C-alpha positions in Angstrom: -183.4 -174.3 134.1 -182.8 -172.5 137.3 -181.4 -169.5 135.5 -184.5 -169.4 133.3 -186.8 -169.4 136.4 -184.7 -166.7 137.9 -185.0 -164.5 134.7 -188.8 -165.1 134.7 -189.0 -163.9 138.3 -187.7 -160.5 137.2 -189.2 -160.2 133.7 -192.7 -161.4 134.3 -193.6 -158.8 137.0 -191.9 -156.1 134.7 -194.1 -157.2 131.8 -197.2 -157.1 133.9 -196.3 -153.7 135.2 -195.6 -152.5 131.6 -198.9 -153.9 130.3 -200.9 -152.3 133.1 -199.2 -148.9 132.6 -199.7 -149.2 128.9 -203.4 -150.0 129.2 -204.0 -147.2 131.8 -202.2 -144.6 129.7 -204.0 -145.7 126.6 -207.4 -145.5 128.3 -206.4 -142.1 129.8 -205.4 -140.7 126.3 -208.5 -142.1 124.7 -210.7 -140.4 127.3 -208.8 -137.2 126.9 -209.2 -137.3 123.1 -213.0 -137.9 123.5 -213.2 -135.1 125.9 -211.4 -132.7 123.6 -213.6 -133.7 120.7 -216.7 -133.0 122.8 -215.3 -129.7 123.9 -214.5 -128.8 120.3 -218.0 -129.7 119.1 -219.5 -127.6 122.0 -217.3 -124.6 121.0 -218.2 -125.0 117.4 -221.9 -125.2 118.2 -221.6 -122.0 120.2 -220.4 -120.2 117.0 -222.4 -122.1 114.4 -225.8 -122.2 116.0 -226.3 -118.4 115.8 -225.3 -118.4 112.2 -227.6 -121.3 111.4 -230.5 -119.5 113.2 -229.8 -116.4 111.1 -229.8 -118.5 108.0 -233.2 -120.0 108.9 -234.5 -116.5 109.6 -233.3 -115.3 106.3 -234.9 -118.2 104.5 -238.2 -117.7 106.3 -238.0 -114.0 105.3 -237.3 -115.2 101.7 -240.3 -117.5 101.7 -242.5 -114.7 103.1 -241.3 -112.3 100.5 -242.1 -114.8 97.7 -245.5 -115.8 99.0 -248.1 -114.9 96.4 -249.9 -112.4 98.5 -246.7 -110.5 99.4 -245.4 -110.6 95.8 -248.6 -109.4 94.3 -249.0 -106.6 96.8 -245.4 -105.5 96.3 -245.1 -105.7 92.5 -248.6 -105.1 91.1 -249.0 -101.5 89.9 -251.9 -99.7 88.4 -251.9 -100.0 84.6 -249.8 -103.2 84.3 -250.8 -105.9 82.0 -250.9 -109.5 83.1 -247.9 -110.2 80.9 -245.9 -107.5 82.6 -247.0 -108.7 86.1 -246.1 -112.3 85.1 -242.6 -111.2 84.1 -242.1 -109.0 87.2 -243.3 -111.8 89.5 -240.9 -114.4 88.0 -238.1 -111.8 88.1 -238.7 -111.1 91.8 -238.8 -114.7 92.7 -235.6 -115.4 90.9 -233.9 -112.4 92.4 -234.9 -113.2 95.9 -233.8 -116.8 95.5 -230.4 -115.8 94.1 -230.0 -113.3 97.0 -230.4 -116.2 99.5 -228.5 -119.0 97.7 -225.6 -118.9 100.2 -227.9 -119.8 103.1 -228.0 -123.4 101.9 -224.6 -123.9 103.5 -226.1 -123.5 107.0 -229.3 -125.5 106.7 -230.0 -129.2 106.2 -230.3 -130.7 102.8 -233.9 -131.5 103.4 -234.7 -127.8 104.3 -232.9 -126.6 101.2 -234.8 -129.1 99.0 -238.1 -128.0 100.5 -237.2 -124.3 99.9 -236.3 -125.1 96.3 -239.5 -127.0 95.8 -241.5 -124.1 97.2 -239.9 -121.8 94.8 -240.4 -124.2 91.8 -244.1 -124.8 92.8 -244.7 -121.1 93.1 -243.2 -120.4 89.7 -245.3 -123.2 88.3 -248.5 -121.7 89.8 -247.6 -118.3 88.3 -246.9 -119.7 84.9 -250.1 -121.8 84.8 -252.1 -118.8 85.9 -250.5 -116.7 83.2 -251.2 -119.3 80.5 -254.9 -119.2 81.4 -255.2 -115.4 80.9 -254.8 -113.2 77.9 -251.4 -111.4 78.0 -252.9 -107.9 77.5 -255.6 -108.3 80.2 -255.2 -106.2 83.3 -252.8 -107.5 85.9 -255.6 -107.7 88.4 -257.0 -110.7 86.5 -253.7 -112.5 86.8 -253.5 -111.6 90.5 -256.9 -113.0 91.1 -256.2 -116.2 89.3 -252.9 -116.8 91.2 -254.6 -116.1 94.6 -257.6 -118.4 93.7 -255.2 -121.2 92.8 -253.4 -120.8 96.1 -256.7 -120.8 98.0 -257.9 -123.9 96.1 -254.8 -125.8 97.2 -254.6 -127.2 100.7 -251.7 -124.8 101.6 -249.4 -122.6 99.7 -245.9 -123.9 98.8 -244.3 -121.2 100.9 -246.3 -122.1 104.0 -245.4 -125.7 103.7 -241.7 -124.8 103.6 -242.0 -122.4 106.5 -243.7 -125.1 108.6 -240.9 -127.5 107.8 -238.3 -124.9 108.8 -240.1 -124.3 112.1 -240.2 -128.0 112.8 -236.5 -128.3 112.0 -235.6 -125.4 114.3 -237.5 -127.0 117.2 -235.3 -130.1 116.7 -232.2 -128.0 117.2 -233.3 -127.2 120.7 
């Protein structure tokens, strides 16, 4: 029994020292890992934030370009029929959307869904306006119908999406 007590005199302090050192080193390594993770996130944010801002800028530009007023002013030419204008409007919206598809990587899922909904709603407005007009009527008639539909709504689909993007950008800062 005396030998056992003698062994405990030496091993018990060694075990306490070992456990203390283990816990201190573990805590130090955990804190170091957390600090490195925060540093990595900060460094990533420095590179990603400008890219995200550029994506938001491009998407706002896309929405401005597909706004009915902008589309009609850019595409409508003298002597076009409403059927030709209808076709050109849809083609321009699709082309602009395809050109900006890659921007979805950098924006939130909600933003991208709002942008897709704005595009879909605009196409729906254009199609409904085209259905209510004779295909061979002047393009001015289709233009008026589209703009009147937008005015009758509380806000245009593109303006809703732009407002959402602006709110999301303010949350980034």
